[in-house]
C-alpha positions in Angstrom: -1.2 7.0 -23.6 -2.2 10.6 -23.7 -4.5 13.1 -22.0 -8.0 12.2 -23.2 -9.6 15.5 -22.3 -7.4 18.6 -21.8 -10.4 20.8 -21.3 -10.3 22.9 -18.2 -8.0 21.5 -15.5 -10.4 22.7 -12.7 -9.9 21.9 -9.1 -12.6 19.5 -7.8 -14.4 21.4 -5.2 -15.5 19.2 -2.3 -15.6 19.5 1.4 -12.8 17.0 1.9 -9.6 16.4 4.0 -7.2 16.1 1.1 -3.8 17.7 1.4 -3.7 18.4 -2.4 -6.2 19.7 -4.9 -7.6 17.2 -7.4 -8.1 18.3 -11.1 -10.5 17.0 -13.6 -8.0 15.5 -16.0 -8.4 12.2 -17.8 -5.2 10.2 -18.5 -4.4 6.6 -18.9 -3.8 4.7 -15.7 -2.6 1.2 -14.8 -2.9 -0.2 -11.3 -1.1 -3.5 -10.5 -1.4 -5.5 -7.2 -0.6 -9.1 -6.3 -4.2 -10.1 -7.3 -4.8 -8.1 -10.5 -3.9 -5.5 -13.1 -6.4 -2.8 -13.9 -6.3 -0.3 -16.8 -8.6 2.7 -17.2 -8.9 6.5 -17.5 -8.2 8.5 -14.3 -11.2 10.8 -13.8 -9.3 13.2 -11.6 -5.8 13.5 -10.1 -3.5 15.6 -8.1 -0.1 15.3 -6.3 -1.7 13.2 -3.6 -3.8 10.7 -5.6 -6.4 10.0 -8.2 -9.8 8.5 -8.9 -10.3 5.7 -11.5 -13.4 4.0 -12.9 -12.8 0.4 -13.5 -14.6 -2.9 -14.4 -12.6 -4.7 -11.7 -13.4 -3.8 -8.1 -10.4 -3.4 -5.7 -10.5 -3.6 -1.9 -9.9 -0.7 0.4 -6.4 -0.9 1.9 -5.0 -2.7 -1.1 -1.5 -1.6 -2.1 -1.0 -1.0 -5.9 1.7 0.0 -8.3 0.5 3.0 -10.3 1.5 4.1 -13.8 0.0 7.2 -15.4 0.6 8.3 -19.0 -0.2 11.7 -20.5 1.2 14.2 -22.9 0.8 11.9 -25.9 2.6 9.2 -24.0 5.7 11.3 -23.6 5.2 11.8 -19.9 4.8 9.1 -17.3 4.3 9.0 -13.5 5.3 5.8 -11.6 4.2 5.5 -8.0 3.1 3.3 -5.2 -0.4 3.8 -3.8 -3.0 2.5 -1.6 -6.8 2.2 -2.2 -8.5 4.6 0.2 -12.0 4.6 -1.3 -14.1 2.1 -3.2 -17.3 2.8 -5.0 -19.4 -0.1 -6.2 -20.9 -0.1 -9.7 -24.4 1.4 -10.0 -26.7 2.1 -13.0 -24.3 2.1 -16.0 -21.4 3.3 -13.9 -18.3 1.2 -13.4 -16.7 0.5 -10.1 -14.5 3.4 -8.8 -11.4 3.5 -6.7 -9.7 6.4 -5.0 -6.0 5.9 -4.8 -3.6 7.8 -2.4 -0.2 8.1 -3.9 2.2 7.1 -1.0 5.5 7.3 -2.9 6.2 8.8 -6.4 9.2 7.2 -8.0 9.1 9.0 -11.4 7.4 12.0 -12.9 6.8 14.2 -9.9 7.6 17.4 -11.9 5.3 16.3 -14.9 2.5 15.6 -12.4 2.9 19.0 -10.8 2.9 20.7 -14.2 -0.3 18.8 -15.3 -2.0 19.9 -12.0 -1.1 23.6 -12.7 -2.0 23.6 -16.4 
């Protein structure tokens, strides 16, 4: 439960409609829905959401509970989210899911600090 790679927290530059910047930060992530529980490393995240590679595909529109852990496990974010993007596995890559954070219950300040670091 820690940041796996604290190398440059660079904004992901894409021509997108996101309200918040995403940063290349890898931290542990758990997604839980009525159908499944998924654990993996978030590939990028920001105040508005995250992208996670996973062995288990999730469906677009699915609601999930989100837990992020970083800072050596000392900092946690707990939130509600919805799957807004799905990427099917291809050539050695796992499935991917984009999650929009719809409500952050705990850790907003820690998430903001991580994004600014």
